[in-house]
N, C-alpha and C positions, 0 to 999 in steps of 0.2 A: 187417156184421161183428160178431160177438157178442163179449162181454167175455172168454170164454174160448176163442176160436178158436185153432187151431193156429197160424195165421199170426201172430196177435198175440203169442202166447206165444214163438214163435221170434223174432219182432222184438225183444220186450223183452229176451230172453235175450242176443241178440247185442249189443244196445246196452249193457247193464250189464256184461257181460263186458269190453267195451271200456273201459268207465268204470272198472272195477276195475284194468285195466292203466294207466290214467292215475295211479293211486295211487302208482306207483313213481317218478313223475317229480318233479324238484326245481324245475324252471323254471316259475314261474307263467304267464308269458306263453305258453310252449309248451303247457301244460295248457289254457289258455283257448282258444287256436287250435284244438287237436284237439277239445276239447268242443263248440265252435260247429260244427266240421265234421261231427261226429256228430249233432248236433241238426238241422242243415240236411238231412242225408242221411235222417235217420229220419222227419222231416216232410214232406219234399219241398219245403221253402221255397226260394225264389229268392235272397233276400238275408237276411243275418243280422248281428247285432251282439250282443257280450256284454261287459259292463264290471263291474268289481268296485271298491269303494271302500275307502278306509282308515278308520282309527278316527274320524277327523274328518269322515267322509263326503264326502271329496274323491276325484274319480277317481284310482285307483291303477294299474289295468292294463285294457286293452281289446283285443279283436280284432274284425275285421269279415270278411264274407264276400261278395264280388262287390258291394262298395259303393265308389263314388267317394269321394275325401276330402270333398267338399262334402256328400255324402249322409251320410256318418258324422257330420259335424258337426250336420246337421239332426236326425238320429235322437237324438244325444246330447242336443240341446235339448228334443226331445219327450219323452224318458223322464226328464228332470231338472226338469220343471216342470209345473204344472197338475194336472189330473185324474188323468193317467196317473202322474205322480210320486206323488202322494197315495195312489194304490191300490197302487203297487209298495211304498212305505214301509210299508204296513200289511200286506203280504204277500198281496195279492189279484192274481190274474191278470186282465189285460185282453185280451180277444178280440174281434175285430169281423170280420164277413164282407165290410164294405165301409167302409174308412177314409175314402173320398171322401165318403160319406153320413153319417158318424159325427161329431157335433160335437166330440168329444174329440180328433179327428185332422184334421178338413177344413181347420182354419186353418194347418196346415203347408204350406209351399210345395211341398215335394218330393211331398206327397200329391196336391195338385192338379196339379202339372206332370205326374207320372207316372201319373195315374189309379189310384192304389194301391187295391187291394181289400182282401184278406185281411191282417190283422196279429194277431199273437200275442205279448204281453208277459208274461213270467212271472218273479217274483222268484226270485233264487238264495238259497234258504234262507228261514228264517222262525222266529218271528214278526218279528224285526228282520233283513231281508234284508241280504246283504253285496254284492248286485250285481243285475243284471237282464239277462234273456236276451230279445232282440228278434228276432222272426222275421217276414218280410214277404213276401207273395205266395207262390203255389204253382206248381210246375212244371206241374201240371195246372190245369184251371179250377176255381172254386169256393172256399169257405172251408176253413180247417182243420177236420178232422173232430174229434169228441168224443175218439177215440182219439189223435189228434195232440196235443190239448191235455193229456190226461191223461198221455201219455208225456212231454211236455216238462216238466210240473210235477214228475212224479216223477223224472226226470233232474236237474232243477235242485236238488231237495231232497237227492239223493245226491251232487251235486257239491259242495254247500256245505262240508261237513267237510273236503275236500281244499283248497279254496280258503282256508278260514279258517286251517288249519294253516300253509300256505304264506305267507300274510299275516302271521301271527304270527312266523314265522321271519324274514321280512324286517324285521319291526319290532325284533326282538331284535338283528339284525345292525346295523340303523340306530343302535340306542342305543350299541352298542360301536364304532361307526364314527368314528375320530378326524378324519376329512375333514368331518364332518357341520357343524360350526360354520362353516367356511370356504366350504362350498358354499352356505350360506344368504346369503353376501355377494357371490359372484361367479357369473356365468353359465357354469358349468364342467361341464355334463352330459356333455359329449364327453370330458372327461378321467377315464377309468374307473379305479378303484382305492379301497381302503379302508386302505392301509398307512400307517404313519407318514411314509414317505418321500413319498407323494403328498400327505399332510397338509401337509408342509413345502412343496411346490410350490404348493399351493392358497393357503396362507398368503401366500407371496411374490407371487402373483398379486393377491391381495385388497389387499395393502399397496401394491404398485407400480402397478396399473392407474390409480388416480385421479391419480397425480402425473405431472406434465408433464416427465418426465425420460427421458433415454435409458437403455437397459439392455442387458445381455448374458446370453444364455441359453446355457449350456453343457451338452452331454450327447452320448453316443455316437450314432452312426448309427442312425436308426430308433426313437428313444426319444421323439420326439414334439415336437420344437423348434418345428416350424411350427404344430402345434396350439396350444401355449402362447402363442406370440406372437398368434395369432388371438384366443385367450381374453383376453389383455391388452387388446387393441383392443376387442373386443366388451364389456368390462367397464369401459371408459373414457368419457369425455365425448365422445370422437371416434367412438363406435360407429356412428353414422349416416353417417359419411364413408367415403371409400374406404380399403380395406386392400390394399396392393400388395406383393408378395413377389418378391424377385429371388434367383435362385440364383447366387452369385457363381462357383461352381465350373463353371457351364455355359457361360461366355464366355471368349474369349482375353484377354489383357491389353490389346490395343488396343480389343476390342469392349466391354468391361464399362463403360469411362469413358462411352461414349455411351448404354449401356443405363441406366445410373443417372441420369446428368446430362443426358442429351440430346446429340444430334450436329446434324445439320441441322435436326432437329425436336425436339418435346418427349420427355423421358425418363421414368423411373419416378417421379422427384420431382414432375414436373408432374402425373402421373396420381394420385398420392397426396396432392395438395394438400388441406390441412385435415384430413387423415386420418393414417394410419399407413403407414410404409415399413419392411419387414423385409428386412434383407440377410443371407442365409443363407450360411454359411461365410465369413464376412467375413475371415477369415484368408488367403483366397485372393486378396484385392484387391492389385494392385501398390502399391508404397510410395506413389507420387505419387497414386494414386486414394484411398488411405487418407488422405493429407493433405487432399484435398478434402473427404472425410467429415468429418474433424475440424473444417474451416472451417464446414461446414454445421451442426454441432452447436454450435459456439462463437458464431456471429453470424447464423446462418440465411441465409446467402448462398452463392451458388455461380455457376459459369460453365459453359456447355455446352462440350463437346469441340471443336466447329467454330465457336464464337461467343464472343468474349471479353466480351461484355456481362455486367455484373454483375446477377444476378437475386436475388430473396428468395423464400423458401419458408416455408410454415406447415406443417411435417411433423413428426410425432413419429417418432424413428428407434429400432427395435429391431434388435438384431444377435444372431447365433447362431454357435456354433462347435461342431464335433464334437471338437475337440482340447482339451488342457489349456491354458487361458489363460495361466497363468504360464509354461509351458514354451515355448509359442509366442513369448511376449515375450522370454524369455532367449534363444531362438534368433535372435531379430531378425526373425521372420516377421510379428509383430504390433508395429507402432510402439509405443513406450512411451507417448507423448502420447495416442494413441488408446485404448490400453488403459486408462489411468487415467481417461479421460474416460468411457468405457463401463462401467467397473467400479464405479462408484458404486453400483449395484444389479446383483446377479447372482443369476440363478436357475439352480441346478443340477438337472438331470433325472437320476434314478437309471437305471442299466441294469436290464433286466428281472431279471436275476439277483438284484437287490438288493430285489425286491419279488415273489418267487415266489408268494405267497398271493393276488396280484392276477391271476395268470394265467387261472384259471378264469372270473373275471369279464370279462377281456378277450375271452376265446374266445367266452363267451355273447354278448358285445354284437356281436362279428363275426358270429356266427351269426344273431342277431336282424336286423341290418341287411342282410346279404347275402341272407338267405333272402327278405326282403321284395323287395330289388331284383332278385333273379332268378326271383321268382315260384315258389319251391319251398316245400314245408311246412317249418315250423320244427321242428328236431331238437334233441336233448338230448344232452349230454356223459355217457357212461357213467362210473361211479366210476373204473374203470381208466383211462379216457381222460384224466380230470381229473388223476390222479396222474401219469400218464406226462407230460402238457404240464408240470406243475410241475417234474418231475425234468430234463426236457430242457434243454439248453443252447441259448441263443438269441442268437448273436453279432449278428444283425441286429435284435434286440429287438422292439419291438411291431409293426413293419412285417413282419418275417419271420414272426412268430406269425400276423398277420392273413392272409398268403398261404397258409401251411400249413392254417389252418383253413378258408379259402374253398375250397381245393382238396378237402379232406375233405368239405366240405358238398355239393360237385358229385357226388362219389362215392356219398355216402349217398342223395342224392336219385335217382340213377340205379338204385339198388338198391330204391328204394321203403321204405326203412327210416326210422324215427324216432329211431334211437339211433346217435350217433356213437362209434365204437369206436377202439381204439389202432391197429388195422390200417387204417383210414381215414387216420389222420393220418401214421403213420410206416411203412406197409406191414407185411408179415408179419414176425414177429420174426427169421426166418432171413436177411432181406434188410436188416436195420438195421446201419448202419456200426459197428464197434467204437468205444468210446470211447477217446479219447486218454488219456495218463497224467494230464494236467492236469484233463480233464473227470471222469475216474474220481475223482480225489482230491477236486474239488469236491462230487461227489455223495456220496462217503464222509463228508466233513466235515459237509455238511448234515443228512444223515440221522442222523449221531451226535449232533449238537448238538440237532436238534429232538427225538429220543428223550429225551436227557438233560433238556430243558426240560420235556416233557410229565410225565416221571416225578417231577420235583421241583416241580411245580406252578408252573413258570415262576419259580423262585427263582434268580435269577442267580448270587448268591454261592455257593449251594449247587453249581450246574453248574460254576462256575469251580474250586471245590475238587475236585469229583469228576473233572474232566477235566485237572486240573493245568494250568489257565490262568490268567492275570491277569484280574481282574475287567473292567478296561477292554478288554482284548483279546476277552473273551467278548462283550461289547456290540458290539465292531466286527464280529466274525463274525456276530452276529444281523443286523446291518444289510446286511453283504455279502451274505448268503444270502437276505435279504428274509423273514425268519421273523417271525411275528406270532401273538399269542396268539389261540386260537379259543375262543369261548364257546359 
């Protein structure tokens, strides 16, 4: 094939047209996945891996094609050390027709185990690359051709500006992230969000996790109470011990005693020995069972439902409720003594409506995780879809959002599209149910407040005067509607 052959020209044109289309995307992970897919397709590689690094040189994002988890780790070790890493760091391509016979690769266990032949490692950008593209093996026999190498190098050079722009955007967002300090102290990657409300939750987790005290997590259905109790356990000294969760609403009054404390045999307390026991919807416990929980908290002793033998337990108890704890106590649903014993430390989880700017981040996390689990291409939210998600009402909170986004992902995958639109999420506009009076009022209030804040450069006193509101009430509305300043 000559350098100017029509076939090569058409191949390059198609590849770079698709690369230009990637420039409209905002999700770095999705960009890398699609870029890797294009590279594999263009060169005929069997396997591929791409990784970009942050300003400190640490891995920031990666994607792989047809690689098992252990193979990805071996590839990462290969490209991050020795001769290969040195070459990539200085902007040089590494190409070998037979990795098995090449001293730079032959020490790698996967190379020997799989008798790997052709390998192509290309730096993403230069002279100081932001990452590496690794291609392994060819669908046909033989090494990568000179055209394959040239195409991969050119593609990686043109990919670098997009990657650098998205990395810089993420750095700027991280610098303005109020959760950043607390995330450095607890294992809380699973708790998605950058709003002050989530920063408060993370702060509470960081402060409570190391303390050997019981605590109460309160929040509406679907807000993430189980996730938070798990994060507390994972950030505590008991992290290597069992974490056991009991949904108190799932059992009858007669059955819940045996489920927690044991009946003829062990119960949840036995299973959680030396670890953590989470009682979800604790207000659903009968009064006598609440009394047994109080005894466990006070002196670490209990008896099984069918055995009067006094037993001891080394268990940390975490409780959660979807109701208002004070209201439940006032109604007599929650025993006073148990309420006061648990309420020493309380973590309040906000409804999704109180942190609306986190909604696109949550949706992107669902897309990332479910696309991987379902084995479908990672897609991106269109600007209109992002806005629609933020405006929508979510009475089921994070759980409802996750279900809607996963259903939309399946629709997008079925169409072969890479962009999630409003119609995938909520159907056609003509099919959308009308807003209730209260929903419409919330949307109007939020849009009016957001517009006033933007126009006043987020001067709350100015907004309060403009909208004829008390300053304290303005702050309350900002919290209720989950508004946060965007930089």
